[in-house]
DSSP file (Angstrom, degrees, kcal/mol; ACC not computed):
  #  RESIDUE AA STRUCTURE BP1 BP2  ACC     N-H-->O    O-->H-N    N-H-->O    O-->H-N    TCO  KAPPA ALPHA  PHI   PSI    X-CA   Y-CA   Z-CA
    1    1 A X              0   0    0      0, 0.0     2,-0.3     0, 0.0     0, 0.0   0.000 360.0 360.0 360.0 139.7    7.6   27.0  -41.0
    2    2 A X        -     0   0    0      2,-0.0     2,-0.4     0, 0.0     0, 0.0  -0.687 360.0-142.5 -91.6 140.3    6.2   24.0  -39.0
    3    3 A X        -     0   0    0     -2,-0.3     2,-0.4     2,-0.0     0, 0.0  -0.878  10.9-159.7-100.7 141.0    2.6   23.0  -39.3
    4    4 A X        -     0   0    0     -2,-0.4     2,-0.4     2,-0.0    -2,-0.0  -0.928   1.8-159.0-116.5 140.5    0.7   21.8  -36.3
    5    5 A X        -     0   0    0     -2,-0.4     2,-0.5     2,-0.0    -2,-0.0  -0.956  10.8-141.7-119.6 141.3   -2.5   19.7  -36.5
    6    6 A X        -     0   0    0     -2,-0.4     2,-0.5     2,-0.0    -2,-0.0  -0.900  16.2-166.6-100.7 125.6   -5.0   19.4  -33.6
    7    7 A X        -     0   0    0     -2,-0.5     2,-0.4     0, 0.0    -2,-0.0  -0.939  15.5-136.7-115.4 131.2   -6.4   15.9  -33.2
    8    8 A X        -     0   0    0     -2,-0.5     2,-0.3     1,-0.0    -2,-0.0  -0.694  22.2-123.9 -83.4 134.1   -9.5   15.6  -31.0
    9    9 A X        -     0   0    0     -2,-0.4     5,-0.0     1,-0.1    -1,-0.0  -0.584  30.0-111.3 -79.9 142.8   -9.3   12.5  -28.8
   10   10 A X    >>  -     0   0    0     -2,-0.3     3,-0.9     1,-0.1     4,-0.7  -0.303  23.7-113.0 -71.8 157.0  -12.2   10.1  -29.1
   11   11 A X  H >> S+     0   0    0      1,-0.3     4,-1.3     2,-0.2     3,-0.8   0.821 112.3  67.3 -62.9 -32.3  -14.7    9.8  -26.3
   12   12 A X  H 3> S+     0   0    0      1,-0.2     4,-2.0     2,-0.2    -1,-0.3   0.857  93.5  60.6 -54.3 -39.0  -13.6    6.2  -25.6
   13   13 A X  H <> S+     0   0    0     -3,-0.9     4,-2.2     1,-0.2    -1,-0.2   0.856  97.4  56.2 -65.3 -32.0  -10.3    7.5  -24.5
   14   14 A X  H <X S+     0   0    0     -3,-0.8     4,-2.1    -4,-0.7    -1,-0.2   0.943 107.2  50.0 -61.3 -49.3  -11.9    9.5  -21.7
   15   15 A X  H  X S+     0   0    0     -4,-1.3     4,-1.8     1,-0.2    -2,-0.2   0.878 109.1  52.5 -56.3 -41.0  -13.5    6.3  -20.3
   16   16 A X  H  X S+     0   0    0     -4,-2.0     4,-2.4     2,-0.2    -1,-0.2   0.921 108.4  50.9 -58.9 -47.8  -10.0    4.5  -20.5
   17   17 A X  H  X S+     0   0    0     -4,-2.2     4,-2.0     1,-0.2    -2,-0.2   0.877 109.6  50.3 -59.8 -39.4   -8.4    7.4  -18.5
   18   18 A X  H  X S+     0   0    0     -4,-2.1     4,-1.9     1,-0.2    -1,-0.2   0.853 108.7  50.2 -72.8 -29.9  -11.1    7.1  -15.9
   19   19 A X  H  X S+     0   0    0     -4,-1.8     4,-1.9     2,-0.2    -2,-0.2   0.883 110.2  51.7 -70.7 -37.3  -10.7    3.3  -15.5
   20   20 A X  H  X S+     0   0    0     -4,-2.4     4,-2.1     2,-0.2    -2,-0.2   0.915 109.0  51.2 -61.8 -41.3   -6.8    3.8  -15.1
   21   21 A X  H  X S+     0   0    0     -4,-2.0     4,-2.0     1,-0.2    -2,-0.2   0.900 109.4  49.9 -58.0 -46.1   -7.5    6.4  -12.3
   22   22 A X  H  X S+     0   0    0     -4,-1.9     4,-2.0     2,-0.2    -1,-0.2   0.892 109.2  50.9 -58.5 -42.7   -9.8    4.1  -10.5
   23   23 A X  H  X S+     0   0    0     -4,-1.9     4,-2.2     1,-0.2    -2,-0.2   0.903 110.3  50.3 -65.1 -41.8   -7.2    1.2  -10.6
   24   24 A X  H  X S+     0   0    0     -4,-2.1     4,-1.8     1,-0.2    -1,-0.2   0.895 108.2  52.2 -60.9 -39.4   -4.5    3.5   -9.2
   25   25 A X  H  X S+     0   0    0     -4,-2.0     4,-2.0     1,-0.2    -1,-0.2   0.901 108.5  50.2 -66.7 -39.8   -6.6    4.6   -6.4
   26   26 A X  H  X S+     0   0    0     -4,-2.0     4,-2.2     1,-0.2    -1,-0.2   0.926 110.6  50.2 -62.7 -43.3   -7.4    1.0   -5.4
   27   27 A X  H  X S+     0   0    0     -4,-2.2     4,-2.0     1,-0.2    -1,-0.2   0.866 107.1  53.8 -68.8 -28.9   -3.7    0.1   -5.4
   28   28 A X  H  X S+     0   0    0     -4,-1.8     4,-1.8     2,-0.2    -1,-0.2   0.924 109.5  50.6 -67.5 -42.3   -2.8    3.2   -3.2
   29   29 A X  H  X S+     0   0    0     -4,-2.0     4,-2.0     1,-0.2    -2,-0.2   0.876 109.5  48.2 -55.3 -44.5   -5.4    2.0   -0.6
   30   30 A X  H  X S+     0   0    0     -4,-2.2     4,-2.1     1,-0.2    -1,-0.2   0.890 112.2  49.2 -64.4 -41.0   -4.0   -1.4   -0.5
   31   31 A X  H  X S+     0   0    0     -4,-2.0     4,-2.0    -5,-0.2    -2,-0.2   0.871 110.8  51.4 -63.5 -36.9   -0.5   -0.1   -0.1
   32   32 A X  H  X S+     0   0    0     -4,-1.8     4,-2.0     1,-0.2    -2,-0.2   0.871 108.9  49.2 -68.2 -38.9   -1.7    2.2    2.7
   33   33 A X  H  X S+     0   0    0     -4,-2.0     4,-2.3     2,-0.2    -1,-0.2   0.893 111.6  50.1 -70.6 -36.4   -3.4   -0.7    4.6
   34   34 A X  H  X S+     0   0    0     -4,-2.1     4,-2.3     1,-0.2     5,-0.2   0.910 111.1  49.2 -63.3 -39.8   -0.1   -2.8    4.3
   35   35 A X  H  X S+     0   0    0     -4,-2.0     4,-1.9     1,-0.2    -2,-0.2   0.892 111.7  48.8 -75.0 -33.9    1.9    0.0    5.6
   36   36 A X  H  X S+     0   0    0     -4,-2.0     4,-2.1     2,-0.2    -1,-0.2   0.905 112.0  47.8 -61.9 -45.8   -0.4    0.5    8.5
   37   37 A X  H  X S+     0   0    0     -4,-2.3     4,-2.2     2,-0.2    -2,-0.2   0.834 111.3  51.1 -67.9 -36.0   -0.5   -3.1    9.5
   38   38 A X  H  X S+     0   0    0     -4,-2.3     4,-2.1     2,-0.2    28,-0.2   0.906 110.4  47.9 -65.4 -40.5    3.2   -3.4    9.3
   39   39 A X  H  X S+     0   0    0     -4,-1.9     4,-2.1     2,-0.2    -2,-0.2   0.849 110.5  52.3 -75.5 -29.2    3.7   -0.4   11.5
   40   40 A X  H  X S+     0   0    0     -4,-2.1     4,-2.8     2,-0.2     5,-0.2   0.917 110.3  49.6 -58.3 -45.2    1.1   -1.9   14.0
   41   41 A X  H  X S+     0   0    0     -4,-2.2     4,-1.6     2,-0.2    -2,-0.2   0.825 111.4  46.6 -71.3 -28.9    3.0   -5.1   14.0
   42   42 A X  H  X S+     0   0    0     -4,-2.1     4,-2.4     2,-0.2    -1,-0.2   0.923 112.2  52.0 -72.4 -41.7    6.4   -3.3   14.7
   43   43 A X  H  X S+     0   0    0     -4,-2.1     4,-2.1     1,-0.2    -2,-0.2   0.942 112.0  45.5 -60.2 -49.1    4.7   -1.2   17.4
   44   44 A X  H  X S+     0   0    0     -4,-2.8     4,-3.1     1,-0.2    -1,-0.2   0.882 109.2  58.0 -57.9 -40.8    3.4   -4.5   19.0
   45   45 A X  H  X S+     0   0    0     -4,-1.6     4,-2.6     2,-0.2    -2,-0.2   0.877 104.5  49.3 -55.3 -44.7    6.9   -5.9   18.5
   46   46 A X  H  X S+     0   0    0     -4,-2.4     4,-2.4     2,-0.2    -1,-0.2   0.932 111.4  49.5 -64.3 -42.1    8.5   -3.2   20.5
   47   47 A X  H  X S+     0   0    0     -4,-2.1     4,-2.3     1,-0.2    -2,-0.2   0.927 114.8  44.1 -57.2 -47.0    5.9   -3.8   23.3
   48   48 A X  H  X S+     0   0    0     -4,-3.1     4,-3.1     1,-0.2     6,-0.2   0.885 111.0  55.3 -67.5 -35.4    6.5   -7.5   23.3
   49   49 A X  H  <>S+     0   0    0     -4,-2.6     5,-2.5    -5,-0.2     4,-0.4   0.891 108.3  47.9 -60.6 -39.8   10.3   -6.9   23.1
   50   50 A X  H ><5S+     0   0    0     -4,-2.4     3,-0.7     3,-0.2    -1,-0.2   0.922 113.2  49.1 -69.3 -41.8   10.1   -4.7   26.3
   51   51 A X  H 3<5S+     0   0    0     -4,-2.3    -2,-0.2     1,-0.2    -1,-0.2   0.906 116.7  40.9 -60.5 -44.0    8.0   -7.4   28.0
   52   52 A X  T 3<5S-     0   0    0     -4,-3.1    -1,-0.2     2,-0.1    -2,-0.2   0.443 107.6-125.7 -84.4   2.6   10.3  -10.2   27.1
   53   53 A X  T < 5S+     0   0    0     -3,-0.7     2,-0.2    -4,-0.4    -3,-0.2   0.840  83.9  98.4  54.5  35.4   13.4   -8.1   27.8
   54   54 A X     >< -     0   0    0     -5,-2.5     4,-2.0    -6,-0.2    -2,-0.1  -0.698  48.1-176.5-154.6  99.3   14.7   -8.7   24.3
   55   55 A X  H  > S+     0   0    0     -2,-0.2     4,-2.9     2,-0.2     5,-0.2   0.864  82.6  56.6 -65.0 -40.6   14.0   -6.0   21.8
   56   56 A X  H  > S+     0   0    0      1,-0.2     4,-2.6     2,-0.2     5,-0.2   0.957 111.2  44.9 -59.7 -52.8   15.5   -7.7   18.7
   57   57 A X  H  > S+     0   0    0      1,-0.2     4,-2.4     2,-0.2    -1,-0.2   0.897 113.7  50.5 -58.2 -41.8   13.2  -10.7   19.3
   58   58 A X  H  X S+     0   0    0     -4,-2.0     4,-2.6     2,-0.2    -2,-0.2   0.916 110.1  47.6 -59.1 -45.2   10.2   -8.5   19.9
   59   59 A X  H  X S+     0   0    0     -4,-2.9     4,-3.0     2,-0.2     5,-0.3   0.914 112.4  50.3 -67.9 -44.1   10.8   -6.4   16.8
   60   60 A X  H  X S+     0   0    0     -4,-2.6     4,-1.7    -5,-0.2    -1,-0.2   0.914 113.6  45.9 -57.9 -42.7   11.2   -9.7   14.7
   61   61 A X  H  X S+     0   0    0     -4,-2.4     4,-2.7    -5,-0.2    -2,-0.2   0.922 112.7  51.8 -65.7 -43.6    7.9  -11.0   16.1
   62   62 A X  H  X S+     0   0    0     -4,-2.6     4,-2.6     1,-0.2    -2,-0.2   0.895 109.1  47.5 -63.9 -42.2    6.3   -7.7   15.5
   63   63 A X  H  X S+     0   0    0     -4,-3.0     4,-1.6     2,-0.2    -1,-0.2   0.867 113.0  50.0 -73.0 -30.1    7.4   -7.5   11.8
   64   64 A X  H  X S+     0   0    0     -4,-1.7     4,-2.4    -5,-0.3    -2,-0.2   0.950 112.2  47.5 -65.7 -48.6    6.1  -11.1   11.3
   65   65 A X  H  X S+     0   0    0     -4,-2.7     4,-2.0     1,-0.2    -2,-0.2   0.902 111.1  52.4 -59.6 -40.9    2.8  -10.2   13.0
   66   66 A X  H  X S+     0   0    0     -4,-2.6     4,-2.1     1,-0.2    -1,-0.2   0.836 108.5  49.5 -68.1 -32.2    2.6   -7.1   10.8
   67   67 A X  H  X S+     0   0    0     -4,-1.6     4,-2.3     2,-0.2    -1,-0.2   0.861 110.4  50.0 -71.8 -39.0    3.1   -9.1    7.7
   68   68 A X  H  X S+     0   0    0     -4,-2.4     4,-2.1     2,-0.2    -2,-0.2   0.907 110.1  51.8 -64.9 -36.6    0.4  -11.6    8.7
   69   69 A X  H  X S+     0   0    0     -4,-2.0     4,-2.1     2,-0.2     5,-0.2   0.951 112.2  45.7 -56.6 -57.4   -1.9   -8.7    9.3
   70   70 A X  H  X S+     0   0    0     -4,-2.1     4,-1.6     1,-0.2    -1,-0.2   0.848 111.2  51.0 -62.7 -38.8   -1.3   -7.2    6.0
   71   71 A X  H  X S+     0   0    0     -4,-2.3     4,-0.7     1,-0.2    -1,-0.2   0.890 110.9  48.7 -66.5 -41.0   -1.6  -10.4    4.1
   72   72 A X  H  < S+     0   0    0     -4,-2.1     3,-0.5     1,-0.2    -2,-0.2   0.850 110.2  50.7 -73.7 -31.0   -5.0  -11.2    5.8
   73   73 A X  H  < S+     0   0    0     -4,-2.1    -1,-0.2     1,-0.2    -2,-0.2   0.853 106.2  57.2 -71.9 -36.1   -6.4   -7.7    5.0
   74   74 A X  H  <        0   0    0     -4,-1.6    -1,-0.2     1,-0.3    -2,-0.2   0.694 360.0 360.0 -72.8 -17.5   -5.4   -8.0    1.3
   75   75 A X     <        0   0    0     -4,-0.7    -1,-0.3    -3,-0.5    -2,-0.2   0.482 360.0 360.0 -84.5 360.0   -7.4  -11.2    0.8
């Protein structure tokens, strides 16, 4: 027969778990902002691509613009 022991976790462990959850939430927000900025940049790139009659160049410019936006927001 196996014996099982129940060990109570210390109160400090609860505080550590709360800190980990807060850090994970902050990382999720940063990733969302970068994704939105990149999507905005690609959208602008398509618009510029249509205006310049060169979709590839417009998308490349849009991705670059999106990366710049994401970098500036994260600072």
